[in-house]
N, CA and C atoms as a LAMMPS dump frame, in Angstrom:
ITEM: TIMESTEP
0
ITEM: NUMBER OF ATOMS
594
ITEM: BOX BOUNDS ff ff ff
-5.0000000000000000e+02 5.0000000000000000e+02
-5.0000000000000000e+02 5.0000000000000000e+02
-5.0000000000000000e+02 5.0000000000000000e+02
ITEM: ATOMS id mol type element x y z
1 1 1 N 18.074 -10.56 25.447
2 1 2 C 18.511 -10.599 23.567
3 1 3 C 18.626 -9.624 23.154
4 2 1 N 20.033 -9.333 22.551
5 2 2 C 20.009 -8.226 21.397
6 2 3 C 19.782 -8.184 20.197
7 3 1 N 18.968 -7.243 19.245
8 3 2 C 18.463 -7.627 17.665
9 3 3 C 19.428 -6.827 16.753
10 4 1 N 20.111 -7.635 16.309
11 4 2 C 21.432 -7.336 15.291
12 4 3 C 20.585 -5.955 14.688
13 5 1 N 21.437 -5.045 13.967
14 5 2 C 20.376 -3.939 12.881
15 5 3 C 20.939 -4.093 11.633
16 6 1 N 20.507 -4.2 10.724
17 6 2 C 20.642 -4.711 8.863
18 6 3 C 21.342 -3.276 8.95
19 7 1 N 20.086 -2.264 9.098
20 7 2 C 20.505 -0.608 8.408
21 7 3 C 19.727 -0.21 9.437
22 8 1 N 20.509 0.909 9.556
23 8 2 C 20.315 2.395 9.888
24 8 3 C 20.513 3.463 9.637
25 9 1 N 19.616 3.689 8.382
26 9 2 C 20.473 5.171 7.659
27 9 3 C 20.039 6.284 8.493
28 10 1 N 21.018 7.297 8.791
29 10 2 C 20.808 8.553 9.592
30 10 3 C 20.288 9.295 8.629
31 11 1 N 20.063 9.601 7.858
32 11 2 C 19.277 10.527 7.194
33 11 3 C 17.625 9.993 6.225
34 12 1 N 17.192 8.541 6.784
35 12 2 C 16.262 8.256 7.001
36 12 3 C 15.27 7.739 7.948
37 13 1 N 14.004 7.655 8.034
38 13 2 C 13.29 7.647 8.996
39 13 3 C 12.87 6.163 9.377
40 14 1 N 13.753 5.02 8.841
41 14 2 C 13.479 3.759 8.736
42 14 3 C 14.332 3.187 9.461
43 15 1 N 14.436 2.281 10.36
44 15 2 C 14.881 1.148 11.397
45 15 3 C 14.819 -0.355 11.044
46 16 1 N 15.862 -1.163 10.167
47 16 2 C 15.343 -2.478 10.206
48 16 3 C 16.038 -3.039 10.737
49 17 1 N 15.359 -4.148 11.671
50 17 2 C 16.022 -5.587 12.589
51 17 3 C 15.936 -6.774 11.648
52 18 1 N 16.818 -7.436 11.703
53 18 2 C 16.831 -8.864 11.689
54 18 3 C 16.859 -9.868 12.737
55 19 1 N 16.576 -11.218 12.163
56 19 2 C 16.427 -12.292 13.216
57 19 3 C 15.67 -11.535 14.595
58 20 1 N 14.508 -10.921 14.289
59 20 2 C 13.583 -10.735 15.111
60 20 3 C 12.313 -12.031 15.563
61 21 1 N 12.199 -12.502 16.366
62 21 2 C 11 -13.553 16.159
63 21 3 C 9.628 -13.232 16.778
64 22 1 N 8.695 -13.783 16.259
65 22 2 C 7.169 -13.36 16.281
66 22 3 C 6.776 -12.21 17.23
67 23 1 N 7.629 -13.496 19.19
68 23 2 C 7.005 -12.812 20.017
69 23 3 C 8.231 -11.977 20.391
70 24 1 N 8.768 -11.524 19.836
71 24 2 C 9.975 -10.081 19.715
72 24 3 C 8.751 -9.471 19.022
73 25 1 N 8.358 -9.73 18.3
74 25 2 C 7.896 -8.522 16.97
75 25 3 C 6.401 -8.161 17.964
76 26 1 N 5.649 -9.09 18.825
77 26 2 C 4.871 -8.903 19.037
78 26 3 C 4.848 -8.067 20.244
79 27 1 N 5.927 -8.223 20.916
80 27 2 C 6.088 -7.6 22.156
81 27 3 C 6.651 -5.755 21.836
82 28 1 N 7.456 -5.658 20.826
83 28 2 C 7.473 -4.445 20.369
84 28 3 C 6.375 -3.256 20.325
85 29 1 N 4.966 -4.111 19.236
86 29 2 C 4.191 -3.987 19.087
87 29 3 C 3.255 -3.623 20.034
88 30 1 N 2.975 -3.9 21.045
89 30 2 C 2.437 -3.827 22.185
90 30 3 C 3.022 -2.568 23.07
91 31 1 N 3.831 -2.762 23.381
92 31 2 C 4.721 -1.482 23.25
93 31 3 C 4.541 0.119 22.638
94 32 1 N 4.443 -0.572 21.692
95 32 2 C 4.197 0.992 20.353
96 32 3 C 2.78 1.137 20.337
97 33 1 N 1.716 0.602 20.686
98 33 2 C 0.292 0.915 20.094
99 33 3 C -0.429 1.469 20.117
100 34 1 N -0.181 2.448 21.056
101 34 2 C -0.422 3.687 20.773
102 34 3 C 0.373 4.748 20.415
103 35 1 N 1.519 4.649 20.085
104 35 2 C 1.901 5.403 19.018
105 35 3 C 1.897 5.362 17.565
106 36 1 N 0.73 6.167 17.115
107 36 2 C 0.355 5.964 16.08
108 36 3 C 1.35 6.733 14.764
109 37 1 N 2.493 7.382 14.819
110 37 2 C 3.686 7.968 14.499
111 37 3 C 4.762 6.587 13.781
112 38 1 N 4.331 5.528 14.47
113 38 2 C 5.447 4.431 13.773
114 38 3 C 4.254 3.419 13.158
115 39 1 N 5.093 2.75 12.254
116 39 2 C 4.72 1.92 11.071
117 39 3 C 5.288 0.51 11.612
118 40 1 N 4.58 -0.354 12.017
119 40 2 C 5.598 -2.058 11.967
120 40 3 C 5.152 -2.994 10.413
121 41 1 N 6.131 -2.959 10.587
122 41 2 C 6.395 -4.235 8.946
123 41 3 C 6.869 -5.592 9.403
124 42 1 N 6.478 -6.568 9.43
125 42 2 C 7.422 -7.612 9.941
126 42 3 C 7.414 -8.59 8.871
127 43 1 N 7.933 -9.098 8.572
128 43 2 C 7.732 -10.931 7.484
129 43 3 C 8.907 -11.681 7.717
130 44 1 N 9.019 -12.516 8.168
131 44 2 C 9.71 -13.551 8.301
132 44 3 C 11.143 -13.501 9.162
133 45 1 N 11.104 -12.674 10.224
134 45 2 C 12.277 -12.55 11.448
135 45 3 C 12.747 -11.535 11.056
136 46 1 N 12.239 -10.087 9.399
137 46 2 C 12.789 -9.154 9.283
138 46 3 C 11.975 -8.48 10.247
139 47 1 N 12.219 -7.207 10.812
140 47 2 C 11.206 -6.324 11.661
141 47 3 C 11.588 -4.925 11.072
142 48 1 N 10.685 -4.172 10.104
143 48 2 C 10.831 -2.761 10.356
144 48 3 C 10.189 -1.457 10.937
145 49 1 N 10.56 -0.75 11.323
146 49 2 C 10.037 0.349 12.104
147 49 3 C 10.263 1.724 11.672
148 50 1 N 8.999 2.124 10.561
149 50 2 C 8.87 3.569 10.009
150 50 3 C 8.244 4.623 10.912
151 51 1 N 8.974 5.69 11.285
152 51 2 C 8.049 6.752 11.373
153 51 3 C 7.488 7.274 10.583
154 52 1 N 7.064 8.914 11.171
155 52 2 C 6.349 9.555 10.168
156 52 3 C 7.325 10.112 8.745
157 53 1 N 7.099 10.195 7.449
158 53 2 C 7.553 10.242 6.661
159 53 3 C 7.222 11.189 6.343
160 54 1 N 6.622 12.099 6.102
161 54 2 C 6.257 13.056 6.191
162 54 3 C 5.296 13.743 4.987
163 55 1 N 4.968 14.98 4.558
164 55 2 C 3.855 15.322 3.728
165 55 3 C 3.776 15.176 2.489
166 56 1 N 5.228 14.617 1.731
167 56 2 C 5.043 13.556 0.607
168 56 3 C 4.3 12.732 0.489
169 57 1 N 4.243 11.71 1.457
170 57 2 C 3.63 10.333 1.621
171 57 3 C 2.207 10.714 1.523
172 58 1 N 1.879 11.693 2.674
173 58 2 C 0.515 11.942 3.255
174 58 3 C -0.25 12.408 1.542
175 59 1 N 0.882 13.347 0.684
176 59 2 C -0.241 13.769 -0.018
177 59 3 C -0.344 12.494 -0.996
178 60 1 N 0.638 11.96 -1.649
179 60 2 C 0.346 11.253 -2.96
180 60 3 C -0.568 10.138 -2.277
181 61 1 N -0.383 9.382 -0.191
182 61 2 C -1.085 8.617 -0.291
183 61 3 C -2.674 9.521 -0.583
184 62 1 N -3.06 10.094 -0.34
185 62 2 C -4.299 11.345 -0.221
186 62 3 C -4.859 11.303 -1.444
187 63 1 N -4.14 11.994 -2.273
188 63 2 C -4 11.743 -3.807
189 63 3 C -4.788 10.362 -4.668
190 64 1 N -3.481 9.696 -4.556
191 64 2 C -4.195 8.236 -5.107
192 64 3 C -5.266 7.65 -4.649
193 65 1 N -5.671 7.843 -3.434
194 65 2 C -6.884 7.452 -2.802
195 65 3 C -8.203 8.058 -3.194
196 66 1 N -8.353 9.472 -3.455
197 66 2 C -9.268 10.173 -4.033
198 66 3 C -9.518 9.994 -5.7
199 67 1 N -8.843 9.833 -6.179
200 67 2 C -8.516 9.741 -7.897
201 67 3 C -9.01 8.332 -7.932
202 68 1 N -8.411 7.617 -7.096
203 68 2 C -8.986 6.099 -7.755
204 68 3 C -10.968 5.915 -6.829
205 69 1 N -11.34 6.411 -6.113
206 69 2 C -12.614 6.217 -5.506
207 69 3 C -12.947 7.333 -6.698
208 70 1 N -12.374 8.035 -7.19
209 70 2 C -13.424 9.26 -8.256
210 70 3 C -13.699 8.15 -9.162
211 71 1 N -12.184 7.548 -9.433
212 71 2 C -12.81 6.558 -11.226
213 71 3 C -14.091 5.557 -11.42
214 72 1 N -13.357 4.858 -10.035
215 72 2 C -14.481 3.996 -9.493
216 72 3 C -16.309 4.594 -9.79
217 73 1 N -16.142 5.643 -9.053
218 73 2 C -17.828 6.156 -8.599
219 73 3 C -18.292 6.551 -10.115
220 74 1 N -17.302 7.304 -10.763
221 74 2 C -17.675 7.397 -11.902
222 74 3 C -17.91 6.669 -13.2
223 75 1 N -17.548 5.652 -13.181
224 75 2 C -17.534 4.061 -13.717
225 75 3 C -18.551 3.583 -13.317
226 76 1 N -19.064 3.981 -11.933
227 76 2 C -20.229 3.146 -11.465
228 76 3 C -19.644 1.181 -10.86
229 77 1 N -18.612 1.464 -10.275
230 77 2 C -17.852 0.002 -9.921
231 77 3 C -18.303 0.204 -8.544
232 78 1 N -18.719 -0.725 -8.18
233 78 2 C -19.13 -0.547 -6.499
234 78 3 C -17.578 -1.12 -5.876
235 79 1 N -17.077 0.013 -4.199
236 79 2 C -16.611 -0.372 -3.823
237 79 3 C -16.24 -0.316 -2.278
238 80 1 N -15.448 -1.086 -1.597
239 80 2 C -15.486 -0.503 -0.184
240 80 3 C -14.665 -0.375 0.566
241 81 1 N -14.119 0.97 0.926
242 81 2 C -12.892 1.479 1.287
243 81 3 C -12.38 1.071 2.393
244 82 1 N -10.981 -0.153 2.896
245 82 2 C -11.325 -0.368 3.301
246 82 3 C -10.141 0.033 5.024
247 83 1 N -9.588 1.579 4.126
248 83 2 C -8.42 1.932 5.028
249 83 3 C -7.122 0.808 5.436
250 84 1 N -6.219 1.473 5.898
251 84 2 C -4.993 0.676 6.536
252 84 3 C -5.527 -0.441 7.707
253 85 1 N -5.648 -0.949 7.648
254 85 2 C -5.86 -1.899 8.692
255 85 3 C -4.732 -3.136 8.671
256 86 1 N -4.552 -4.1 9.458
257 86 2 C -3.032 -4.564 9.806
258 86 3 C -3.737 -5.923 8.924
259 87 1 N -2.85 -6.594 8.449
260 87 2 C -3.263 -8.126 7.661
261 87 3 C -1.937 -8.416 8.256
262 88 1 N -3.023 -9.544 8.321
263 88 2 C -1.056 -10.218 9.816
264 88 3 C -1.689 -12.081 9.39
265 89 1 N -0.186 -12.424 9.185
266 89 2 C -0.293 -14.288 9.342
267 89 3 C 0.544 -14.831 10.57
268 90 1 N 0.123 -15.047 11.462
269 90 2 C 0.587 -15.182 12.653
270 90 3 C 1.869 -15.901 12.803
271 91 1 N 2.94 -15.647 12.802
272 91 2 C 4.155 -16.27 13.265
273 91 3 C 4.804 -16.175 12.104
274 92 1 N 4.575 -15.083 11.033
275 92 2 C 5.635 -15.095 9.536
276 92 3 C 5.59 -13.639 9.391
277 93 1 N 4.075 -12.62 8.883
278 93 2 C 3.589 -11.812 8.325
279 93 3 C 2.659 -10.758 9.401
280 94 1 N 2.945 -9.686 8.963
281 94 2 C 2.494 -8.449 9.164
282 94 3 C 2.798 -7.304 8.787
283 95 1 N 1.507 -6.381 8.196
284 95 2 C 1.942 -5.429 7.465
285 95 3 C 0.548 -4.622 7.737
286 96 1 N 0.583 -3.477 7.1
287 96 2 C -0.322 -2.284 7.602
288 96 3 C -0.25 -1.293 6.066
289 97 1 N -1.227 -1.968 5.119
290 97 2 C -1.02 -1.191 3.59
291 97 3 C -1.505 0.449 3.917
292 98 1 N -1.015 1.163 3.229
293 98 2 C -1.681 2.571 3.129
294 98 3 C -3.198 2.609 2.791
295 99 1 N -3.506 1.77 1.757
296 99 2 C -5.238 2.029 1.93
297 99 3 C -5.667 0.707 1.636
298 100 1 N -6.504 0.118 1.316
299 100 2 C -6.905 -0.513 0.666
300 100 3 C -8.772 -1.156 0.551
301 101 1 N -8.677 -1.48 -0.809
302 101 2 C -10.311 -1.805 -1.449
303 101 3 C -10.736 -2.909 -1.576
304 102 1 N -11.948 -3.097 -1.496
305 102 2 C -13.181 -4.812 -1.843
306 102 3 C -14.083 -3.935 -3.466
307 103 1 N -13.988 -4.804 -4.027
308 103 2 C -14.516 -4.559 -5.306
309 103 3 C -15.635 -5.088 -5.349
310 104 1 N -16.771 -5.28 -5.761
311 104 2 C -18.369 -5.364 -5.94
312 104 3 C -18.776 -5.672 -4.608
313 105 1 N -18.346 -6.354 -3.782
314 105 2 C -18.729 -6.831 -2.6
315 105 3 C -17.721 -6.429 -1.11
316 106 1 N -18.194 -6.897 0.378
317 106 2 C -17.369 -6.651 1.092
318 106 3 C -16.4 -7.877 1.48
319 107 1 N -15.294 -8.198 1.925
320 107 2 C -14.856 -9.234 2.257
321 107 3 C -13.607 -9.25 2.654
322 108 1 N -13.839 -10.724 3.833
323 108 2 C -12.639 -10.441 4.851
324 108 3 C -11.022 -9.747 4.563
325 109 1 N -10.802 -9.961 3.359
326 109 2 C -9.365 -9.626 2.682
327 109 3 C -9.709 -8.914 1.176
328 110 1 N -8.67 -7.565 1.249
329 110 2 C -8.982 -6.952 0.409
330 110 3 C -8.374 -6.838 -1.083
331 111 1 N -9.017 -6.376 -1.997
332 111 2 C -9.142 -6.914 -3.173
333 111 3 C -7.943 -6.248 -3.659
334 112 1 N -7.629 -4.89 -3.066
335 112 2 C -6.252 -3.943 -4.403
336 112 3 C -5.658 -3.506 -2.382
337 113 1 N -4.45 -3.343 -2.049
338 113 2 C -3.96 -3.074 -1.004
339 113 3 C -2.549 -1.923 -1.935
340 114 1 N -2.757 -1.029 -1.22
341 114 2 C -1.828 0.736 -2.116
342 114 3 C -0.837 0.165 -0.922
343 115 1 N 0.276 0.319 -1.695
344 115 2 C 1.471 1.197 -1.073
345 115 3 C 2.03 2.189 -1.436
346 116 1 N 2.581 3.477 -0.278
347 116 2 C 3.145 4.384 -0.626
348 116 3 C 4.759 4.587 -0.23
349 117 1 N 5.946 4.182 -1.221
350 117 2 C 7.213 3.7 -0.775
351 117 3 C 7.676 4.619 -1.067
352 118 1 N 8.264 5.97 -0.014
353 118 2 C 8.952 7.377 -0.098
354 118 3 C 10.726 6.464 0.418
355 119 1 N 10.157 5.683 1.426
356 119 2 C 11.936 5.43 1.862
357 119 3 C 12.037 3.372 1.582
358 120 1 N 12.644 3.159 0.819
359 120 2 C 12.772 1.834 0.387
360 120 3 C 13.386 0.902 1.856
361 121 1 N 12.873 -0.053 1.686
362 121 2 C 12.914 -0.84 3.353
363 121 3 C 13.532 -2.158 2.602
364 122 1 N 13.775 -3.476 3.345
365 122 2 C 14.339 -4.866 3.059
366 122 3 C 13.404 -5.512 2.761
367 123 1 N 12.096 -5.497 3.212
368 123 2 C 11.154 -6.569 3.087
369 123 3 C 9.872 -6.047 1.94
370 124 1 N 9.76 -6.916 1.062
371 124 2 C 9.221 -7.555 0.267
372 124 3 C 7.904 -7.571 -0.02
373 125 1 N 7.411 -5.963 -0.256
374 125 2 C 6.016 -6.276 0.251
375 125 3 C 4.835 -6.874 -0.916
376 126 1 N 5.392 -7.215 -1.343
377 126 2 C 4.389 -8.485 -2.411
378 126 3 C 4.117 -9.913 -1.79
379 127 1 N 5.517 -10.138 -0.894
380 127 2 C 5.603 -11.255 -0.05
381 127 3 C 4.727 -11.121 1.255
382 128 1 N 4.855 -9.81 1.459
383 128 2 C 4.317 -9.49 3.015
384 128 3 C 2.358 -9.968 2.76
385 129 1 N 1.944 -9.818 1.529
386 129 2 C 0.449 -10.002 1.622
387 129 3 C 0.161 -11.06 0.666
388 130 1 N 1.48 -12.076 0.567
389 130 2 C 0.748 -13.688 -0.306
390 130 3 C 0.399 -14.221 0.54
391 131 1 N 0.51 -14.166 1.943
392 131 2 C 0.085 -15.412 2.932
393 131 3 C -1.272 -15.472 3.024
394 132 1 N -2.1 -13.619 3.007
395 132 2 C -3.371 -13.637 2.659
396 132 3 C -4.105 -13.751 1.934
397 133 1 N -2.979 -14.139 0.502
398 133 2 C -3.882 -13.977 -0.977
399 133 3 C -4.629 -13.036 -1.441
400 134 1 N -3.978 -11.908 -1.093
401 134 2 C -4.568 -10.811 -1.582
402 134 3 C -4.223 -10.235 -2.859
403 135 1 N -4.862 -10.22 -4.033
404 135 2 C -5.585 -10.641 -5.258
405 135 3 C -4.541 -9.401 -6.156
406 136 1 N -4.314 -8.023 -5.299
407 136 2 C -3.178 -7.007 -6.365
408 136 3 C -2.57 -6.243 -5.355
409 137 1 N -1.512 -6.055 -5.342
410 137 2 C -0.387 -4.82 -4.575
411 137 3 C -0.107 -4.041 -5.618
412 138 1 N -0.682 -2.852 -5.338
413 138 2 C -0.487 -1.509 -5.775
414 138 3 C 1.05 -0.805 -5.497
415 139 1 N 1.947 -0.28 -6.15
416 139 2 C 3.156 0.131 -5.042
417 139 3 C 3.432 1.18 -5.797
418 140 1 N 3.615 2.663 -5.19
419 140 2 C 3.616 3.709 -6.104
420 140 3 C 5.119 4.125 -5.112
421 141 1 N 6.055 4.452 -5.925
422 141 2 C 7.436 4.522 -5.755
423 141 3 C 8.362 5.342 -6.972
424 142 1 N 8.544 6.146 -6.466
425 142 2 C 9.697 7.437 -7.668
426 142 3 C 8.81 8.055 -8.668
427 143 1 N 7.941 7.729 -8.165
428 143 2 C 6.305 8.602 -9.07
429 143 3 C 6.319 7.664 -10.524
430 144 1 N 6.015 6.166 -9.983
431 144 2 C 5.656 5.393 -10.875
432 144 3 C 4.631 4.363 -10.169
433 145 1 N 3.649 3.778 -10.307
434 145 2 C 2.705 2.932 -10.355
435 145 3 C 3.065 1.402 -10.827
436 146 1 N 3.738 0.389 -9.747
437 146 2 C 3.586 -0.788 -10.247
438 146 3 C 2.22 -2.034 -9.639
439 147 1 N 1.668 -2.391 -10.628
440 147 2 C 0.62 -3.259 -10.082
441 147 3 C 0.796 -4.912 -10.588
442 148 1 N 0.769 -5.511 -9.237
443 148 2 C 0.936 -6.897 -8.943
444 148 3 C -0.178 -7.519 -9.018
445 149 1 N -0.144 -8.721 -9.568
446 149 2 C -1.581 -9.363 -9.463
447 149 3 C -1.143 -10.801 -9.166
448 150 1 N -1.829 -11.888 -8.311
449 150 2 C -1.538 -12.877 -7.826
450 150 3 C -1.901 -13.602 -8.823
451 151 1 N -0.955 -14.799 -8.948
452 151 2 C -1.413 -15.805 -10.145
453 151 3 C -1.869 -17.077 -9.611
454 152 1 N -2.3 -17.969 -9.986
455 152 2 C -2.764 -19.543 -9.586
456 152 3 C -1.398 -19.92 -8.82
457 153 1 N -0.405 -19.623 -9.108
458 153 2 C 0.983 -21.026 -8.664
459 153 3 C 0.973 -19.69 -7.41
460 154 1 N 0.196 -18.892 -7.311
461 154 2 C 0.366 -18.234 -5.55
462 154 3 C 1.971 -17.017 -5.67
463 155 1 N 2.409 -16.675 -7.167
464 155 2 C 3.161 -15.282 -7.144
465 155 3 C 2.947 -14.425 -7.219
466 156 1 N 3.157 -13.871 -7.36
467 156 2 C 2.859 -12.154 -7.805
468 156 3 C 3.517 -11.816 -9.568
469 157 1 N 2.521 -11.361 -10.562
470 157 2 C 3.413 -11.076 -11.285
471 157 3 C 2.948 -9.539 -11.56
472 158 1 N 4.262 -8.817 -12.204
473 158 2 C 3.153 -7.12 -12.466
474 158 3 C 2.861 -7.427 -13.793
475 159 1 N 1.625 -6.764 -14.301
476 159 2 C 0.595 -6.348 -15.101
477 159 3 C 0.444 -5.083 -15.356
478 160 1 N 0.064 -4.691 -16.457
479 160 2 C 0.093 -3.262 -17.067
480 160 3 C -1.266 -2.581 -16.995
481 161 1 N -2.502 -3.549 -16.002
482 161 2 C -3.578 -3.074 -15.789
483 161 3 C -4.301 -3.435 -14.801
484 162 1 N -4.862 -3.282 -13.898
485 162 2 C -5.871 -3.705 -12.655
486 162 3 C -6.539 -4.756 -13.363
487 163 1 N -6.392 -6.3 -12.792
488 163 2 C -7.845 -7.076 -13.305
489 163 3 C -9.208 -6.595 -12.846
490 164 1 N -9.29 -5.526 -12.07
491 164 2 C -10.621 -5.306 -11.05
492 164 3 C -10.79 -3.733 -11.992
493 165 1 N -9.387 -3.17 -12.756
494 165 2 C -10.413 -2.007 -13.119
495 165 3 C -9.544 -1.832 -14.944
496 166 1 N -9.943 -3.249 -15.525
497 166 2 C -8.396 -2.682 -16.048
498 166 3 C -8.934 -2.063 -17.501
499 167 1 N -9.855 -0.753 -17.426
500 167 2 C -10.192 0.457 -18.684
501 167 3 C -9.039 1.505 -17.638
502 168 1 N -8.637 1.403 -16.493
503 168 2 C -7.86 2.558 -16.067
504 168 3 C -6.267 2.434 -15.935
505 169 1 N -5.83 3.371 -16.744
506 169 2 C -4.541 3.299 -17.387
507 169 3 C -3.589 4.134 -15.666
508 170 1 N -2.681 3.605 -15.828
509 170 2 C -2.039 3.611 -14.283
510 170 3 C -1.393 4.715 -14.877
511 171 1 N -0.951 5.509 -16.205
512 171 2 C -0.321 6.529 -16.137
513 171 3 C -1.437 7.711 -16.659
514 172 1 N -2.464 7.282 -16.073
515 172 2 C -3.11 8.689 -16.316
516 172 3 C -3.243 8.968 -14.552
517 173 1 N -3.312 7.985 -13.672
518 173 2 C -3.326 8.269 -12.623
519 173 3 C -2.085 9.004 -12.198
520 174 1 N -0.843 8.625 -12.32
521 174 2 C -0.168 9.135 -11.984
522 174 3 C 0.5 10.764 -12.336
523 175 1 N -0.141 10.878 -14.051
524 175 2 C -0.35 12.402 -13.975
525 175 3 C -1.243 12.953 -12.558
526 176 1 N -2.416 12.398 -12.363
527 176 2 C -3.543 13.496 -11.957
528 176 3 C -2.7 13.427 -10.153
529 177 1 N -1.961 12.61 -9.961
530 177 2 C -1.252 11.823 -8.382
531 177 3 C -0.429 13.409 -8.402
532 178 1 N 0.454 13.855 -9.147
533 178 2 C 1.869 14.477 -8.966
534 178 3 C 1.098 15.899 -9.224
535 179 1 N -0.312 16.025 -9.377
536 179 2 C -0.533 17.594 -9.841
537 179 3 C -0.272 18.897 -8.076
538 180 1 N -0.017 19.774 -8.051
539 180 2 C 0.177 20.36 -6.974
540 180 3 C -1.091 20.635 -6.057
541 181 1 N -2.301 21.034 -6.735
542 181 2 C -3.365 21.346 -6.079
543 181 3 C -3.993 19.988 -6.416
544 182 1 N -4.417 19.412 -5.133
545 182 2 C -5.5 18.086 -4.964
546 182 3 C -7.08 18.201 -5.716
547 183 1 N -7.248 19.965 -5.105
548 183 2 C -8.4 19.605 -5.954
549 183 3 C -8.818 19.603 -6.968
550 184 1 N -7.921 20.379 -7.843
551 184 2 C -8.255 20.395 -9.046
552 184 3 C -7.91 19.184 -9.533
553 185 1 N -7.166 18.675 -9.422
554 185 2 C -6.382 17.322 -9.567
555 185 3 C -7.523 16.267 -9.852
556 186 1 N -8.444 16.197 -8.971
557 186 2 C -9.58 15.668 -8.831
558 186 3 C -10.504 16.412 -9.568
559 187 1 N -10.936 17.235 -10.01
560 187 2 C -12.155 17.864 -11.046
561 187 3 C -11.433 17.919 -12.049
562 188 1 N -10.639 17.67 -12.517
563 188 2 C -10.047 17.509 -13.697
564 188 3 C -9.617 16.007 -14.798
565 189 1 N -9.672 15.233 -13.516
566 189 2 C -9.479 13.752 -13.645
567 189 3 C -10.815 13.389 -13.756
568 190 1 N -11.529 13.851 -12.917
569 190 2 C -13.257 12.954 -13.032
570 190 3 C -13.888 13.701 -14.686
571 191 1 N -13.126 15.091 -15.003
572 191 2 C -13.583 15.625 -16.781
573 191 3 C -13.227 14.545 -16.957
574 192 1 N -11.859 14.086 -17.418
575 192 2 C -11.46 13.435 -18.318
576 192 3 C -12.288 12.2 -18.277
577 193 1 N -12.722 11.291 -17.432
578 193 2 C -12.628 10.34 -17.316
579 193 3 C -14.679 10.283 -17.603
580 194 1 N -15.022 10.81 -17.368
581 194 2 C -16.51 11.733 -17.958
582 194 3 C -16.428 11.804 -19.716
583 195 1 N -15.401 12.45 -19.7
584 195 2 C -15.265 12.63 -21.353
585 195 3 C -14.977 11.091 -22.425
586 196 1 N -13.867 10.243 -21.53
587 196 2 C -14.04 8.82 -22.158
588 196 3 C -14.993 7.825 -22.048
589 197 1 N -15.72 8.282 -21.057
590 197 2 C -17.451 7.67 -21.327
591 197 3 C -18.008 7.749 -22.262
592 198 1 N -18.137 9.329 -22.641
593 198 2 C -18.885 9.628 -23.875
594 198 3 C -19 9.356 -24.994
């Protein structure tokens, strides 16, 4: 059975397939399980296959994570880094965030998942994490941070601040994420947080 392509931009490292059954997805996933250069995302019959995005993705991901962890340590907020492990709702959704955290205590489902989007696909990242009821989805895209919080009605709503980190200004994070030197960025950010506390 052939799988029709929705989009295969030649300049991007992203392939999107539609009408992919869960069984087909699991088969593809099985064939690629040893290939750590490919990221698979599946949602309701749509499969995205992403190949390495390059330095920009990794740099933003590293800076974002280091800054967030620095903030939580400085503020005495207990957290558990969960990394990028696959969150799956059998038959419907499978996705691997770039980073994830539990706040306060360790839990089966992360409180915050982070996605760094350099190449846009067709899959709605919020829908991807809805089945597992992930409380917050943070998206970095085009040098902006959007935070979505799960509401009582089961939908995500964009918010200005995290419910877990209400005193953290996303604009401050953005400023330091974009700094060219990671060490200096973290050191300066740490000093700013300390100054805000005093």
